[in-house]
Every structure is written in C-alpha cells, then in structure tokens.
N, C-alpha and C positions, 0 to 999 in steps of 0.2 A: 504493500500500500504506500509506503514511504517513497519508493521509486516512482510509482505512478503519480504521486503528488508533486514530486520534483519535476517530472516530465511535464505535468500540467502547468506548473509555474513557468517552465521554459517556453511552452507554447503561448501562454498569455503574455509573457514579456515580449516575445517576438512580434506578436500582433500589436501590442501597445506601442512598441518602438516604431513599427512601420506606419501605423495610423497617425502617430504624432508627427513623424517626419513628413508625411504627405500633407497633413493639415498645416504644419508650420510653413511648408513651401508655398501652399496656396495663399496663406495669409501674407507672407512676405512678398511674394512675387505677383500676387493677384490683386493687391490693394488698389482700388480705382482712385484716380486723382480727385474725383468728385465724391468721395465716400461720404455718405450721409446716414442719418438715423432712420432705421426701419421701424422702430417701435420704442416705447418706453415701458418700464416695469413699475417699480415702486414710486417713482417720482419723475418729473421731466428731465432730471439729470442722470437717471438710472437707465442707460440707453442700450438698445440692441441695434447692431448694424446688419446690413445684408450679409456681411462676411461671417458674423457669428452663425447665422442660420445656414449658410452654405457649408461652413466648416463642420458643423455638427452632422449635417447630412453625409458629408464625405466620411467622417469617422464611423458613424453608425452603419453606413453602407458597407464599409470595409470589414467591420466586425461581423456584420450579418453574413457576409460571404464566407467567412471562415468558421463562425460559431453561431449558427442560426438559432440554437436553443437557449442562448444566454439571455439574461435580463439586461435592461438598459435603464440608466437614470442620467439624463442630460439636462444641462441648464436651460436650453432653449426648447424643451418640451419632450424630448425623447423619453419614453417611459414604457417598459414592458416587463412582465414578471419573469418570463423565462422558465425553463424546467430543468436546467443543468446544475443548479446550485451556484453558478457563477453570475455575478452582476457587474456590469461595467458602469463606472461613475465618471462622467465626462463633463469637462468644461472646455468647450471648443475654443474659447478666447477669453482668458482670464486677464483682465486689464483692458476692457473694451474702451474706456474713455482715453487711456493712454494711446491705444491703437487709433482711435478716431482723430486724435490730435497729432499723430505722428511721433509720439514718444516711444522709446525703445522697450520699456518695461512691460511687456505683455507675453503671454505664454499659452501653450496648449497643455491641458492637464488630463491625464487618463489613468484611472485606477481600476483594478480588477479585484473584486471581493469574491471569496469562496465561503459560502454559508455565513455571510455577514462579516467576515474578517478580511481586511485588506491584505492581499498577498503580493500584489504587484502595483508599483506606481511609476509612472513616467511623466516628466514635465519637460517640454521642449520650449526653449527660449531662443528663437531664431536670430533675433537681433543681437544677442550675446554670443551666438555661435556655440551654445551649450545645450546639452541634453542631460537631464538628471534621471537616474533610474535606480530603483530599489526593489528587491525581492525579499519577502519576509524570511529572516534568518540568514541572509547572504550579504548584508552590508549595502552601502550606498556608493554610487559611482557617478562621476561627472565626466562625460565624454570617454567613458571606459576606464577612468582612473579612480581608484578608491579614495574616498574623502571621509573626514571625521570633523566633528564639531570642535570648537575651540575649548581650551581649558577655561575654567571659570575665573573671571577677574573679580576683584572686589566689587560689591554690588554698585557702588557709586561710580565705577568705571565701566559699567555695562552699556553696550550700544544695543538699543531695542527698537524694533520697527513696529508700526501699527497701521491701521487703515480706518477709514471713516465711512459710515453709512450714507445713504442718499437722501433720507428724509431729514428735514431741518431739525426737528426736535431730537432725533437720534444723534445727529452730528454735533449738536450743541452740548449734549451731555458727554459725548465722547471727547470733545475738545476740553471740557472741564476736567475729565479724568486725566487726559494728557498733560494739562497745565499743572496738576498736582503731582504728577509722576516725574516730569522733567527734572525738577531740582534734585531728585533722588538718584539720577542716573548720569552717565556720561552725556547721552543725548538720545533723541528719538528721530527715527527716519520714517518717511511715508513714501513708498515706491509705487503702490497702486496695483500690485498683483500679489494676492495672498500666496499663490503657489510658488512664485519666485521667492518671496520672503521666507517661506518655510524651507525651501531648498538652500537659501543663504544661511539659515541657522545651521543646517547640516553641513554646509560647505565651509564653515568657519568664518563667514563674512559678517555675521551678526551673533550677538550673545543671546538674543531672545526676540520673540515676536508675539503679539497678541492682537486679537480683534473680536469684536462682537458683531453678530449678524451674518456670519458665514454659513454657507450650506455645504453639504457633503462634497459636492463637485468642486468647491473651492479648496478644500483642505485634505481630501482623502489621499491623493497621491503624494503631495508635499509632506504631509505628516508622517507617512511611512518612510519617506526619504530621511526626514529629520531623525526619526527613531533609529533607523538602521545606521545612521552616522553617529549615534551615541547620545543624541539629545533626548529630552523628555517632552512628552506632549500631554495635554489634558484640557480640561475646562475649569469650572470651579473645583475646589478641593474635593477629591474623590470621584470626579466625573471625567469621562473622556471628552475630547473636543466635540463641541456641539454648537448650534446657532446662538446660544446664550453667550458663550465665550469659547474661543479656541486659542490655545497657548502652546508655544514651543520654546524651549530654552535649554541651554547647557546645564548639566547637573551643577548644583551650587548656586545657580541663578534662578532656576525654575521655581524652587520652593518659596523663596522670599518674594519673587515677582508674583507668583500665583496668590500668595497671601495678601500682598499689598493691593493687587487688582480686586480681590474680593472685598477688602475693606473700603476701597474707593468706589465700589458699586459699578465696576466695568461690565458686569453681567446683566445690567438692566438699563432701560432708557431713562 
C-alpha cells in the first residue's frame, strides 16, 4: 500500500507541475494589452479577469484528461465531488489585482488532497522564474533545489508578511491589527499573493506570514510547501489554517506570533 501511495503522489505531482507550467505560460504570454475586469466578487475591488477564468478552464481540463474521477475545488467556480478520494484545490491566478496592474507578484496554485489531507502542492510564479513544489513527507523544492525555512530570529527582528481583504470594514480592522503589530517586529510586507508569501516563508525569505479571509485554494499548496520546508502552519491556537486566520512561520516565531495575533483579534472583522 505504501508503494502505491508513493506512486500516486508521483502521478499527482507530475500532473500538478505540468498544469501549473501550462497555466503560468498562458498567463505570462497571453496577457492582453487591454486586460480588463470580467466580474467582481466581494466588492468592486475584488476582481476577476478573463484570464482567471481561462486559466482555470485550462487547469481543470488538463486534470480531467488524466484523472477524470477526481474532485475539483477552484476559485472561479470549478466544483465536483469526484469518486477517487483525490480532490484538486486550484487557484488559477493568485494575485489577480497585481496581474491586472502588471505587477510581478502573482502565481498559479495547485494542491492535491487525498481523503482530505494535502499530499501535493505546486505554486508557479512565472515572473520570478520559480516553481515551488512539495510532496507530503518528501520536503520542499524551488526549481528542483531543496529549500528550508530560516532559523528563528529574535521576535523583534522578524520580517512578517500579510494581506488585506477587499471589503472596507475588513480592511480597516486588518490595518489596525497591522498598526499594533508593526512596533513589535522588524517590519511587515504586503506582496499580494498568499501562495507566494507562504512559499517565501518556506524558502527562507520571510520569518512569518498571516492573513484573515483566505480560502483553501489560497493556502493549500503554499502551506504544504511551508511545512515541508520546516515551518509551522495553523490558524488560531489549536486550529489548522482556515478562513478565520491562516498563519505560517518558522519555529520560535510561530508560537508568539500566533498568540499575539489572537490577542489582537486578527481572526475577526
């Protein structure tokens, strides 16, 4: 059974890598000069572009060709139960506003779950020229090179990233949390792609990352990468990452950051 499981992981990883590569190439090379907003979600600044939709179709189509019985959960509406025990969790374009403005921090995020546990995660960041991949129990790799998170600095020297929601009342509270957190840290960054931030924790480029309001397609692949690189992930104390709070940080920073975020109310609006 173990051999079969490892073979399955290999198969899922190969599919995720190829789907992410194709999606990244479409987004990088196919971006129209007059790219516009196709729809909005939670607010007028929470946008969907035509490229989000086209890319999700590309990814789900590729997966369907190779594993027709798997389930799907995609940000732009792909949803099916499947019958194989495998479910793909897909963000075809994480960092849509960055992409819309021509900023480079956007990514394609593809995770594969087996009976509810994430076993494969791939994040492609074409404008960085980097692909991050992780398989449960096998470590984390950037462009094929194994990576590890940073050693923990003193808390006051930790560099932490975050993101903000699209609704005004949510952003206002998140800004207040950040205002109270900044004096306790080295600094805070805001890049605009949750998947990239999580991979940056795993790659040793950040000491921590937190955000409220994420969905599984935002964090599933990146959180596995961070864990396989030696970081810790969670939500509020005792919880896994979830829409209330998703957190990743190096050991030694994770615990005090999680406690402080809980005290500051980062888990509610």
